[in-house]
C-alpha positions in Angstrom: -3.5 103.6 73.7 -0.9 102.3 76.1 0.8 100.2 73.4 1.1 103.2 71.1 2.5 105.4 73.9 4.8 102.6 75.1 3.3 102.8 78.6 1.9 100.3 81.0 -1.7 101.0 82.0 -4.1 99.6 84.5 -7.8 100.6 84.7 -9.7 100.3 88.0 -13.5 100.5 87.8 -15.4 100.4 91.1 -18.4 98.2 90.7 -20.8 99.1 93.4 -19.9 102.7 94.1 -20.5 106.0 92.4 -16.8 106.8 92.3 -15.1 107.5 89.0 -12.8 105.0 87.4 -9.0 105.4 88.0 -6.3 104.9 85.4 -2.7 104.2 86.4 0.0 104.9 83.9 3.5 103.6 84.4 6.6 104.6 82.3 9.1 107.3 81.9 7.9 110.5 83.7 8.0 112.6 80.6 6.0 110.0 78.6 3.4 109.8 81.4 3.0 113.5 81.5 2.7 113.8 77.7 0.0 111.1 77.7 -2.1 112.3 80.6 -4.4 114.7 78.7 -5.2 112.2 76.0 -5.8 109.5 78.5 -8.4 111.7 80.3 -10.1 112.4 77.0 -10.4 108.7 76.2 -11.8 108.0 79.7 -14.4 110.8 79.4 -15.4 109.6 76.0 -16.3 106.2 77.5 -18.1 107.7 80.5 -15.3 106.7 82.9 -14.8 110.2 84.1 -17.3 113.0 84.7 -17.4 115.7 82.1 -16.3 119.1 83.2 -19.3 121.3 84.0 -19.6 125.0 84.9 -20.5 125.6 88.5 -23.9 127.3 89.1 -24.4 130.0 91.7 -27.6 130.5 93.8 -28.3 133.3 96.2 -30.8 132.5 99.1 -31.6 135.2 101.7 -28.2 136.8 101.3 -26.3 133.5 101.4 -24.4 132.5 98.2 -24.4 128.8 97.3 -22.0 127.5 94.7 -22.8 124.0 93.2 -20.1 121.5 92.4 -19.9 119.6 89.1 -22.3 116.7 89.0 -20.8 113.5 90.4 -20.2 110.7 88.0 -22.4 107.7 88.5 -22.2 104.3 86.8 -25.2 103.7 84.7 -27.0 100.4 85.4 -28.7 100.5 82.0 -28.0 102.7 79.0 -30.9 104.8 77.9 -32.7 103.6 74.7 -31.9 106.9 72.9 -28.2 106.2 73.5 -28.1 103.0 71.4 -26.7 104.8 68.4 -24.1 106.5 70.4 -23.2 103.3 72.2 -22.8 101.5 68.9 -20.5 104.2 67.6 -18.3 104.0 70.6 -18.1 100.2 70.3 -17.0 100.6 66.7 -14.3 103.0 67.7 -13.3 100.7 70.5 -12.7 97.8 68.1 -10.7 100.1 65.7 -8.4 101.5 68.4 -5.2 99.6 68.8 -3.9 99.0 72.3 -7.2 100.0 74.0 -9.6 97.5 75.5 -12.8 97.3 77.6 -12.5 97.9 81.3 -11.9 94.8 83.4 -11.2 92.7 80.3 -8.3 90.2 81.0 -6.0 90.2 78.0 -3.2 87.6 78.1 0.2 88.8 77.0 1.9 87.0 74.1 5.0 85.5 75.8 7.5 82.9 74.8 7.7 80.3 77.6 11.1 78.5 78.0 11.2 75.3 75.9 13.3 73.5 78.5 11.7 70.9 80.7 10.0 72.2 83.9 11.7 70.8 87.0 11.4 71.3 90.7 14.8 71.1 92.4 14.1 72.5 95.9 12.9 71.7 99.4 11.9 73.5 102.6 14.0 73.1 105.7 12.5 73.7 109.2 13.7 76.7 111.2 12.5 78.3 114.4 9.4 80.4 113.4 10.8 80.8 109.8 11.7 78.5 106.9 14.8 77.9 104.8 14.6 77.7 101.0 17.0 75.1 99.7 17.6 74.8 95.9 20.1 73.1 93.7 21.1 72.8 90.1 23.5 71.8 87.4 24.6 75.4 87.0 24.6 78.4 89.3 21.9 79.9 87.0 19.7 76.9 87.6 20.2 77.0 91.3 19.2 80.7 91.4 16.2 79.9 89.2 15.0 77.1 91.5 15.4 79.2 94.5 13.1 81.8 93.0 10.6 79.1 92.1 10.9 77.7 95.6 10.0 81.2 96.9 6.8 81.3 94.8 5.8 77.7 95.5 5.6 78.7 99.2 2.9 81.2 98.3 0.6 78.9 96.4 0.4 75.6 94.5 2.3 76.3 91.3 0.5 73.6 89.4 -2.6 75.9 89.4 -0.6 78.8 87.9 -0.9 79.4 84.2 2.0 81.2 82.3 0.1 84.1 80.8 2.4 87.0 81.6 6.0 87.7 82.5 7.9 89.8 85.0 11.5 90.9 84.4 13.9 91.9 87.1 17.5 93.1 87.2 19.8 93.7 90.1 23.4 93.8 91.4 25.3 92.7 94.5 28.7 92.8 96.2 29.0 88.9 96.4 26.9 85.9 95.4 24.8 85.9 98.5 24.0 89.6 98.2 23.2 89.0 94.5 20.8 86.2 95.4 19.3 88.3 98.2 18.5 91.2 95.9 17.2 88.9 93.2 14.6 87.3 95.6 13.8 90.7 97.0 13.0 92.0 93.5 10.6 89.2 93.0 9.1 89.8 96.4 8.6 93.5 95.6 7.1 92.6 92.2 4.6 90.2 93.8 3.7 92.7 96.5 3.0 95.4 94.0 1.8 93.6 90.9 0.5 90.3 92.5 2.1 88.2 89.7 3.0 84.7 91.0 5.6 83.0 88.8 5.5 79.3 88.0 8.8 79.3 86.2 11.8 81.6 86.4 14.6 82.0 83.8 18.0 83.6 84.7 19.0 84.8 81.2 22.1 86.7 82.4 24.4 86.0 85.4 27.7 87.9 85.5 29.7 86.5 88.4 32.6 88.9 87.8 30.6 92.1 87.8 27.9 90.6 90.0 24.9 91.4 87.9 21.8 89.2 87.3 18.8 89.5 85.1 15.8 87.1 85.3 12.3 86.7 83.9 9.4 85.1 85.7 6.4 83.5 83.9 3.0 83.2 85.6 -0.2 85.2 86.2 -1.8 87.4 88.7 -2.7 85.8 92.0 -6.4 85.0 92.3 -7.9 83.4 95.4 -10.7 81.8 93.4 -8.1 79.9 91.4 -4.9 79.7 93.4 -4.8 78.1 96.9 -3.5 80.5 99.5 -0.1 79.3 101.0 2.0 81.1 103.5 3.0 84.8 103.1 6.7 85.5 102.9 7.3 88.8 104.6 11.0 89.4 103.9 14.2 87.8 102.6 17.0 87.7 105.1 20.8 87.3 104.9 21.0 85.2 108.0 22.4 81.8 107.4 22.3 82.4 103.6 24.8 80.2 101.6 25.6 79.9 97.9 27.7 76.8 97.1 29.7 76.1 93.9 31.7 72.9 93.3 34.8 74.6 94.9 33.6 77.5 97.2 31.0 78.4 99.8 29.9 82.0 100.1 28.1 83.2 103.2 27.6 86.6 104.8 31.0 86.2 106.4 32.8 85.8 103.1 33.9 83.1 100.6 35.8 80.0 101.6 36.7 76.6 100.1 34.0 74.0 100.1 35.1 71.1 102.2 33.5 67.6 102.1 31.7 67.1 105.4 28.4 65.9 106.9 27.2 69.4 107.4 24.5 71.0 105.1 26.0 71.6 101.7 29.2 69.8 102.7 28.7 66.9 100.3 28.3 67.5 96.6 24.9 66.4 95.1 25.4 64.1 92.1 25.0 66.1 88.9 23.8 69.2 90.9 26.9 70.8 92.6 25.4 74.3 92.9 23.2 75.0 95.9 21.4 77.9 97.6 20.2 78.2 101.2 18.0 81.2 102.0 16.2 82.0 105.3 12.9 83.8 104.8 10.7 85.6 107.3 7.1 84.2 107.3 
């Protein structure tokens, strides 16, 4: 149903309660509104929503009582007489494209980057916080590694399978602002969709118009599979630096990169692009 309507759908079915299932539809407002009625029909057909019933009225000693529709309850075992109906529903379920059983995990078909997986980053100590430091042969690679560094702080990336993807796009007024918003988009995505990315691919980086598009590959965070690392509460601009072979961009502006013993002063062999980001933990 969601695929046919070009919507994103998530079905939530409470296990140990009598509450009805909840379906979340994401997409263009007009598409969601047009699909709402059909979605409710499908959920009622599969006993995921209570059927609409007429209210009954009872008068007792001059007091009028009006009953509410029966509350939907999850059946622990289907009645024997309903076997034929159940079989018919299952047949329809198999024949319906884009609709699947509740709570069934279906992996998306994604194309994982064919390039070698590398880890070009480290963590630098800071009072009460931590600095993400990444580097790369290109600015795109340095941005990618900074995002991977972000996710690696949340969990052990070796335990993450690349079953789904998350795509983000953003803009900025300089390179540091662009990197800030890129990381903030991934932080927002993780906070709302709980997808932790093992790899990140920057497939568009426009340094003239300051636009970036990236795609992360991973899966939903699961405490039974993924070790719990440290939560990153926010990305900050404080002490942020983006270094190219010739320039250094900070929150104060862009200046020439000068060889020195300070952080980022000396060029890394074969990896002249670097990023420094302070995050709040």
